[in-house]
C-alpha positions in Angstrom: -103.5 57.0 82.0 -101.9 54.1 83.8 -103.5 50.6 83.7 -105.7 49.8 86.7 -105.5 53.4 88.0 -102.0 52.8 89.5 -99.7 55.9 89.6 -97.3 56.3 86.7 -93.5 56.6 87.2 -93.2 60.4 86.8 -89.4 60.2 87.1 -89.3 58.2 83.8 -91.3 60.8 81.8 -89.1 63.0 79.8 -89.0 65.1 76.6 -86.8 68.0 75.6 -86.2 70.5 72.9 -83.0 68.7 71.8 -82.1 66.8 68.7 -82.9 63.5 70.5 -86.5 64.5 71.3 -87.4 67.0 68.5 -86.3 66.4 64.9 -85.2 68.8 63.5 -84.1 70.4 66.7 -84.7 73.9 65.2 -87.5 73.5 62.7 -88.5 76.1 60.1 -92.1 77.2 59.9 -93.2 74.5 57.3 -91.0 71.6 58.4 -92.5 68.3 59.5 -91.3 67.7 63.1 -91.0 64.5 65.0 -91.5 64.8 68.7 -90.4 62.1 71.1 -91.5 61.3 74.7 -89.7 58.8 77.0 -91.6 56.7 79.6 -91.0 53.6 81.7 -91.7 50.3 79.9 -95.3 49.0 80.5 -96.1 52.2 82.5 -98.7 53.9 80.3 -101.4 52.7 77.9 -101.4 55.9 75.7 -99.3 59.0 75.2 -100.7 62.1 73.4 -99.1 65.1 71.9 -101.5 68.0 72.4 -101.2 71.3 70.5 -104.0 73.7 70.9 -107.2 71.7 70.6 -105.6 68.9 68.5 -104.6 65.6 70.2 -102.4 63.2 68.4 -101.7 59.7 69.9 -98.0 58.9 69.9 -96.7 55.5 68.8 -94.0 53.3 70.3 -90.9 53.6 68.2 -88.1 52.3 70.4 -88.0 50.2 73.5 -85.6 48.3 75.8 -85.9 46.5 79.1 -86.6 49.7 81.0 -87.9 52.4 78.8 -90.1 53.2 75.8 -89.7 56.1 73.3 -93.0 57.3 71.8 -93.1 59.6 68.8 -95.4 61.5 66.6 -95.1 63.7 63.5 
């Protein structure tokens, strides 16, 4: 959710099933997988990866002046 209930920049949200956003890109059944999500800098308070009923908060791993990359394992 965005701070102060202001709309988030949906154009900046991005994730994909590519080697840049899922490592390994083609995981085997027991592999640990890192999933990344891109968002605009200072645009969100929290990002969650949700699978089934399990929610995992993603952590900031990379940032620059415009974007943040969040990831979880």
